[in-house]
C-alpha positions as CSV (number, residue, x, y, z in Angstrom):
1,M,19.2,-31.4,27.0
2,N,16.4,-29.0,26.4
3,S,18.5,-26.6,24.4
4,T,19.6,-29.6,22.2
5,A,16.0,-30.6,21.6
6,N,15.0,-27.0,20.8
7,A,17.9,-26.8,18.3
8,A,16.7,-30.0,16.7
9,D,13.2,-28.7,16.5
10,R,14.3,-25.4,14.8
11,N,16.4,-27.5,12.3
12,V,13.4,-29.6,11.5
13,Q,11.2,-26.5,11.1
14,A,13.8,-24.8,9.0
15,S,14.2,-27.7,6.7
16,T,10.4,-27.8,6.2
17,V,10.2,-24.2,5.6
18,I,12.9,-24.0,3.0
19,D,12.3,-27.1,1.2
20,L,10.6,-25.8,-2.0
21,R,12.5,-28.0,-4.5
22,E,9.2,-29.4,-5.9
23,F,8.2,-25.8,-6.7
24,V,11.0,-25.5,-9.4
25,A,11.3,-27.6,-12.4
26,A,13.5,-27.9,-15.5
27,R,12.2,-26.4,-18.7
28,A,14.5,-26.2,-21.8
29,G,17.6,-26.5,-19.9
30,Q,16.4,-23.9,-17.4
31,A,15.3,-23.9,-13.8
32,R,11.8,-22.4,-13.7
33,T,8.8,-22.1,-11.5
34,T,5.2,-21.2,-12.4
35,S,2.7,-18.6,-11.2
36,I,0.6,-21.4,-9.8
37,K,3.6,-22.5,-7.5
38,V,4.2,-18.9,-6.5
39,A,0.5,-18.5,-5.4
40,E,0.8,-21.8,-3.5
41,A,4.1,-20.9,-1.7
42,F,3.0,-17.4,-0.8
43,D,-0.5,-18.5,0.1
44,K,-2.2,-16.2,-2.5
45,Q,-5.0,-16.7,-4.9
46,H,-3.6,-17.4,-8.4
47,K,-5.6,-14.7,-10.0
48,H,-3.9,-12.1,-7.8
49,V,-0.5,-13.4,-8.8
50,M,-1.6,-13.2,-12.5
51,D,-2.8,-9.6,-11.9
52,K,0.6,-8.8,-10.4
53,L,2.4,-10.3,-13.4
54,R,0.2,-8.3,-15.9
55,G,1.0,-5.2,-14.0
56,L,4.9,-5.6,-14.1
57,E,6.6,-2.5,-15.5
58,C,9.6,-4.2,-17.1
59,S,11.0,-4.0,-20.7
60,D,9.8,-6.2,-23.4
61,Q,13.3,-7.7,-23.5
62,F,13.3,-8.6,-19.9
63,L,9.7,-9.8,-20.2
64,T,10.5,-12.2,-23.1
65,A,13.7,-13.5,-21.6
66,N,12.1,-14.4,-18.2
67,F,8.4,-15.1,-18.5
68,S,6.5,-17.5,-20.7
69,A,2.7,-17.8,-21.0
70,V,1.3,-21.3,-20.4
71,K,-2.0,-22.9,-19.8
72,F,-3.2,-25.3,-17.1
73,D,-6.2,-27.4,-16.8
74,H,-8.6,-27.3,-13.8
75,R,-11.8,-29.4,-13.7
76,G,-12.0,-29.6,-17.4
77,N,-11.3,-26.0,-18.1
78,Q,-8.1,-24.2,-19.3
79,Y,-6.7,-21.2,-17.5
80,D,-3.9,-18.8,-18.1
81,A,-0.7,-19.2,-16.0
82,C,3.0,-18.1,-16.4
83,E,6.3,-19.9,-16.1
84,M,9.3,-17.7,-15.0
85,T,12.9,-17.9,-14.5
86,K,14.8,-17.1,-11.3
87,D,15.2,-13.4,-12.4
88,G,11.6,-13.2,-13.3
89,F,10.6,-14.7,-10.1
90,M,12.8,-12.2,-8.0
91,F,11.3,-9.2,-10.0
92,L,7.7,-10.6,-9.4
93,V,8.0,-11.0,-5.6
94,M,10.2,-8.0,-4.7
95,G,7.1,-6.3,-3.2
96,F,6.1,-9.3,-1.1
97,T,7.1,-8.2,2.4
98,G,7.2,-9.7,5.9
99,K,9.2,-12.4,7.7
100,K,7.2,-15.2,6.2
101,A,7.5,-13.9,2.6
102,A,11.4,-13.4,3.3
103,Q,11.6,-17.1,4.3
104,I,9.8,-18.2,1.1
105,K,12.0,-16.1,-1.1
106,E,15.1,-17.6,0.5
107,A,13.6,-21.1,0.0
108,Y,13.0,-20.3,-3.6
109,I,16.6,-19.3,-4.2
110,T,17.7,-22.6,-2.6
111,A,15.4,-24.4,-4.8
112,F,16.6,-22.6,-7.9
113,N,20.1,-23.3,-7.1
114,W,19.4,-27.0,-6.4
115,M,17.7,-27.4,-9.8
116,A,20.7,-25.7,-11.4
117,E,22.9,-28.4,-10.0
118,Q,20.5,-31.1,-11.2
119,L,20.9,-29.6,-14.6
120,G,24.6,-29.5,-14.4
121,I,24.7,-25.7,-14.4
122,S,27.3,-24.1,-12.3
123,E,26.1,-21.8,-9.6
124,A,28.0,-19.0,-11.2
125,D,26.1,-19.7,-14.6
126,L,22.7,-19.3,-12.7
127,V,23.5,-16.6,-10.1
128,G,27.0,-17.0,-9.1
129,T,28.4,-16.3,-5.6
130,V,27.6,-12.6,-6.6
131,I,24.6,-11.3,-8.4
132,G,26.5,-10.6,-11.7
133,T,25.1,-9.1,-14.8
134,S,21.8,-11.0,-14.4
135,G,21.2,-9.7,-10.9
136,V,22.2,-6.2,-11.9
137,N,19.6,-6.3,-14.7
138,V,16.9,-7.3,-12.1
139,L,18.0,-4.4,-9.7
140,G,17.9,-2.2,-12.8
141,R,14.3,-2.9,-13.4
142,V,13.6,-2.4,-9.7
143,I,15.2,1.0,-9.7
144,D,13.6,2.1,-12.9
145,Q,10.3,1.3,-11.5
146,K,11.1,3.1,-8.2
147,A,12.3,6.1,-10.2
148,S,8.9,6.5,-12.1
149,P,7.5,9.1,-9.7
150,V,10.7,11.1,-9.7
151,P,10.7,14.3,-11.9
152,A,12.2,13.4,-15.3
153,G,15.1,15.8,-14.9
154,L,16.3,13.9,-11.6
155,Q,15.7,10.3,-12.6
156,R,19.3,9.8,-14.0
157,S,20.8,11.3,-10.8
158,F,18.4,9.2,-8.7
159,K,19.4,6.0,-10.3
160,H,23.2,6.7,-9.9
161,T,22.6,7.7,-6.2
162,M,20.5,4.4,-5.7
163,K,23.3,2.2,-7.0
164,S,25.8,4.1,-4.9
165,R,23.8,3.4,-1.8
166,L,23.3,-0.1,-2.7
167,R,27.2,-0.5,-2.9
168,S,27.4,1.2,0.6
169,R,24.6,-0.9,2.0
170,F,26.3,-4.2,0.9
171,N,29.9,-3.0,1.2
172,V,31.0,-3.7,-2.3
173,Q,32.8,-1.8,-4.9
174,R,30.6,-2.6,-7.8
175,T,26.8,-3.3,-7.8
176,D,27.4,-6.7,-9.7
177,L,29.5,-7.9,-6.7
178,I,26.5,-7.9,-4.2
179,P,26.4,-11.3,-2.8
180,A,23.9,-13.5,-4.8
181,D,22.0,-14.5,-1.6
182,C,21.4,-10.8,-0.9
183,L,19.6,-10.0,-4.2
184,A,16.2,-10.1,-2.5
185,D,17.3,-7.9,0.2
186,A,18.8,-5.5,-2.5
187,C,15.5,-5.4,-4.2
188,N,13.6,-4.8,-1.0
189,F,16.2,-2.0,-0.1
190,V,15.2,-0.2,-3.3
191,A,11.5,-0.7,-3.0
192,A,11.4,0.6,0.5
193,Y,13.6,3.5,-0.1
194,A,11.7,6.8,0.8
195,L,11.6,9.4,-2.0
196,E,9.8,12.1,0.0
197,G,12.0,15.0,1.0
198,E,15.1,14.1,-1.0
199,W,13.6,13.4,-4.5
200,L,10.0,14.4,-4.1
201,A,8.7,17.4,-2.3
202,K,7.0,16.7,0.9
203,E,3.3,17.3,0.9
204,E,2.7,20.4,2.9
205,A,0.0,20.3,5.7
206,P,-3.0,22.1,4.5
207,A,-3.2,25.7,5.8
208,A,-5.4,26.2,8.8
209,F,-9.1,27.0,7.8
210,Q,-10.1,30.6,8.4
211,L,-13.2,32.6,8.0
212,T,-13.6,36.3,7.5
213,D,-15.7,38.2,10.1
214,F,-18.5,38.3,7.6
215,Q,-18.3,34.6,6.9
216,A,-18.1,33.7,10.7
217,A,-21.2,36.0,11.2
218,Q,-23.2,34.2,8.6
219,V,-22.2,30.8,9.8
220,R,-23.4,31.8,13.3
221,H,-26.6,33.2,12.0
222,L,-27.1,29.8,10.1
223,L,-26.5,27.7,13.2
224,H,-28.7,30.0,15.2
225,S,-31.6,29.5,12.6
226,V,-31.0,25.8,12.6
227,A,-31.1,25.6,16.4
228,W,-34.4,27.6,16.4
229,V,-36.0,25.4,13.8
230,G,-35.0,22.3,15.5
231,Y,-36.3,23.6,18.9
232,R,-39.5,24.7,17.4
233,W,-39.9,21.3,15.6
234,Q,-39.6,19.5,18.9
235,Q,-42.0,21.9,20.4
236,G,-44.8,21.3,18.1
237,I,-44.1,21.8,14.4
238,G,-43.0,18.1,14.0
239,K,-46.2,16.8,15.6
240,G,-48.4,19.1,13.5
241,V,-46.8,18.0,10.3
242,S,-47.2,14.3,11.4
243,G,-50.9,14.8,12.0
244,L,-51.5,16.7,8.8
245,N,-49.4,14.6,6.4
246,P,-47.6,11.5,7.8
247,A,-45.8,10.9,4.5
248,L,-44.5,14.4,4.5
249,Y,-43.4,14.0,8.1
250,G,-41.5,10.8,7.4
251,A,-39.7,12.5,4.6
252,T,-39.0,15.7,6.5
253,V,-37.9,14.3,9.9
254,E,-34.8,12.5,8.3
255,H,-33.7,15.8,6.8
256,M,-34.3,17.6,10.2
257,Q,-32.0,15.1,12.0
258,S,-29.4,15.4,9.3
259,M,-29.5,19.1,9.5
260,S,-29.1,19.0,13.3
261,R,-26.2,16.6,13.3
262,A,-24.4,18.7,10.7
263,A,-25.1,21.9,12.5
264,S,-23.7,20.4,15.8
265,A,-20.6,19.1,14.1
266,L,-20.0,22.5,12.3
267,D,-20.6,24.4,15.7
268,A,-18.2,22.1,17.4
269,E,-15.5,22.4,14.6
270,L,-15.7,26.3,14.5
271,K,-16.5,27.0,18.1
272,D,-13.3,29.1,18.6
273,M,-13.9,31.2,15.6
274,L,-17.5,31.7,16.4
275,A,-16.8,32.5,20.0
276,E,-14.4,35.2,18.9
277,I,-16.9,36.9,16.4
278,E,-19.6,36.6,19.1
279,R,-17.3,38.5,21.5
280,R,-16.8,41.1,18.9
281,Q,-20.5,41.4,18.4
282,G,-21.0,41.8,22.2
283,L,-22.7,38.3,22.6
284,G,-20.3,37.4,25.4
285,G,-19.3,34.1,23.7
286,L,-22.6,32.4,23.9
287,R,-23.0,29.4,21.6
288,P,-25.8,29.6,19.1
289,Q,-27.9,27.1,21.0
290,Q,-27.5,29.3,24.1
291,V,-28.6,32.3,22.1
292,V,-31.7,30.6,20.9
293,A,-32.6,29.4,24.4
294,R,-32.2,33.0,25.7
295,G,-34.5,34.3,22.9
296,I,-37.1,31.6,23.5
297,A,-37.0,32.1,27.2
298,A,-37.5,35.8,26.7
């Protein structure tokens, strides 16, 4: 009984999630949506969706065929918006990731297909049971965008390889035979494909920082001097400066504290190198602060 109720609840939830038919409308015999509806569906600010649209790297031909600038009124003011076809929508949202985004993408596909039926357009004319030429064009733009960081001499090979891996991923002989309901997955597959190592050189880890004996000795002397000055400041210099010139003390104490923190951090970072130079110089691996303390005690 409980399993039946749970299944019913899931069905109700699924129908609520995927019912985006009101987000798609008929314009000039085409199923279209708007940037306003996309923002609402994906719970984004409209200005962020418009920024994403303005940054799309697609050809002028694809842009003209799939996007149209429109205006909308809000509280007496007019603002820019955009209408788009299904292909335009898919290109726009290919980078929207996550489980919720995937559900919304699926819902939009369902809504586009539903509107196509209302317009008397066969599913084959809109997207078909396979992605067809229209879907291949969308994938082509996604692949072109993905290829942009690849060295120019390798881009053609990358694009061929990407299409081959798409065919393997979806077990089809041609890219245009990828199932229509897998277009979003195909776009995400391309967008998430790792270029490093195969098409781009992996960033090498920076070489370990090294100091020459001379540099290490100078750093040790610098830290020694900072520790000495800090000790003497606490022993009376700071109090004397405060009594003679409070304004000067206020300006100086901040720098003293900053100098002390920087010296402590540097000493901790380079302690192994400094210990080695101290050993070579017969100091027995004493830290600069210990050296200062020994000198003061003497």
